N, C-alpha and C positions, 0 to 999 in steps of 0.2 A: 486544474485551472479551467479546462473546458466546461466541466460540470458546474464549477462555481459561476462561470459566466451565464450558463443556462438557467441557474437558480435565480440569479438576480444580477443583471449587467451592471447596475449602479454600484452594488456592493463590490463587484469585481473591479470597477474603476477606483473605488476608495482604497481597497486593500492591495491589489496587484499593480495597477498603473501608478497610483499616487503613493503607494507604500505606507498608508496610514495604519499603524499597528493598533490592534484591539487589546493588547495586553495578554499576559500568560493565562492559560486556562488549565484547570486540573486534568481534563481528559487528554489534552495535547501533551502536557508534561508526562503523564503516565504512558501514553503511546510511544513517545520518544525514548523513554527509559527502557520499556519492554523491547522495542526494536533493537536498541543498542546492545542490550544484554544478550538477546538471541543471536545477534550477528557475531559477537565476540565468542560465544560458545560454539557456534557452527564453524567459525573460522578456525578455531583451535582443533575442532574435530577433523576438519579437512586436512589439517597438517599432521594428523596422527596423534593428537593429544586429546584424550577423552577426559574432560574436566569432571571433577566430582560435583555433586549438587552444592556442596558447601562453597566451592569456588564460584559457581554460578550465582549463588546468593551474595557473595562478596562483590561480584561485578555489579549486581542489581543495586546494592546499598551504596557502592562507590559512585554510581551514575545518578543516584537519586537527587532530586532537587525539590525544594518546597514551593517553587514558583507556581502560582495559580490556585493553590488550595485555599479554601475559605477559612479553615481552622485546623487545629491539630487532629481533631476527631476524624474529619474527612480524609486528611492525609494518611492517618493510620489505617483507615479502612482500605484505601487504595493500595497501600504497601502490603497489607495482609492478603488482599485479593491477588495482587501481582505475584507474590511468592507462591501462592497455591497454584496459580495458573502455570507458572514456570516449573513447578515441581512435576505436574502432570505432563507438560510439554517435554520436559527432560526425559522422563521415562518412555514416552511414546516415540520420541525421536530415536533413542537408542534401540528400541525394539524394531523399528522399521528401517533404520540405517539407510537413508536415501543417498543416492549417488549425486552429490551436489556439484554442479558444473560451475555456477557463478553465484555470487552474492552482491547485492546492491549494484546490479549491472546497469550502468548508465547507457542511454541510447540517444541518438539524434536521427530522426526519421524525416528525410525530405519527402514532400508530397507535391501534388500538382499546384500550379499557380504560385510557385515560390513559397509555399507554406512549409514550415518545418516544425515538427513536434518533438520535444525532448521529454525525457522521463527517466525513472530508475525502477528496476524490478527488484523486489526483495530477494528472491531466490529462484534459481533455475536448476531443476533436477533432471539428470539424464535418464531416459527410459529406454533408449535404443541408440543405434548408430547416429541418427539425426533427430530422433523423437525426444521431446522434452515435455516436462510439465513446469508451468510458471506458478510460483507460490507467492501469494500476497498475504502477509500476516495482518490480522485485524483485531484491534482491541474494541471494547464497547459491545453494543448489542450484536449478537451473532447474525451474520448474513445468511440468507437462505439460498438454496440451489437456484430458485427462480431469479433472485437478484443477481447471482453470479452469471446466469445465462444472458441477462439483459445489460450487464454492467459495461459502461463505455471504457473504463480504465483497463479492464482485462482485455477488451477488444483491441485497444491500442497496443497493449503489450504483445498480443498475438501477432499483430501486423508487423510490429518492430522486430520480433523474433524471426519472423519469416523473411522480411525484406532486408533487414540489416545484419542479422546474425547467421542467416542461412540455416535456421533450425525449423523443425516442424513441431509447432506447439499443439500437441494432441490433447493436452489437459490444461485447463486454467483453474487454479485452485485458490479459493479464499480459505485460509486457515484461521478459524475463529478461536482466539486464545481464551475467551471467557469460558467456553465449554470444551475447548480442545477438540473440536470437531471440524474436519475439512469439508467443504462443499465444492464440487467440481462442475465444470461446464466445458463446452467445446465451441468452436466457431467454424462455420463453413464459409465458402467464398462469398456468398450473398451477404452474410452478416458483415464480413470485412469490408465489402464495398459500401455498405451502409455507413460504416465508421468514417470512411473517406468523405462521404457526403456531409455528415455532421460536422467534421472538422472544417471542411471548406465553407460551410454556412457560417460557423462561428468566426472563422478568419475574415470572411467578407464583412461581417458586422463590426469586427474590431477595426478593420481598415477604414470603415466608414464612420468610426467613432460613435457607434450606437450604444449608449449606455442608459437605457430607460430603467426606472425602478420597477421592480415586481414585488409589491408589498405581500408579506406572508410570514410564515413561521421564522424563516431565516433572519428577518429584520430585527428580531429582538437581540441578536448577537452582533 
């Protein structure tokens, strides 16, 4: 939501404040199905149940919806790509066998000036007694290490893990499902303080009801 406001405050006003829906989109539908499928597979794994890939495929097809796709051809392409991505993810997950501490972990982070940030982390893996890596699964064009190092979302996750969960987020990972390659980043104290400044700036603009338009690429959607 913070990044959405930064991209275009007026679009944030329409979508988040006024709740004007833009309608389903193929990419969002695909993202939701992939996340749900992975969550159910990992949840079962954490309970000692290693599902077969056939079971994972059944989850994927059960969760599938046609909302947002332009035609049958586009939908079939997304389905085919999704299953291939899941097949590779499934194999690599069982090879690495991460120590999953939390899934879909909700947080509420109080900050200065009465500001509160809420969010949800896809997955937290234990690396040591208090050391963890935070994993965010990404569909679409793969993120780069440079993007991970600069990303505000991962920074907020790191701050929440430290301040609210008492954990040391030593690795922040974007797991790109399209090529099944993770990219990792870290955050030092200086970067985390910069996050606080960004959040405070956006919060001040919201309280002042500043919603100017910023015409650009995002306006077409």
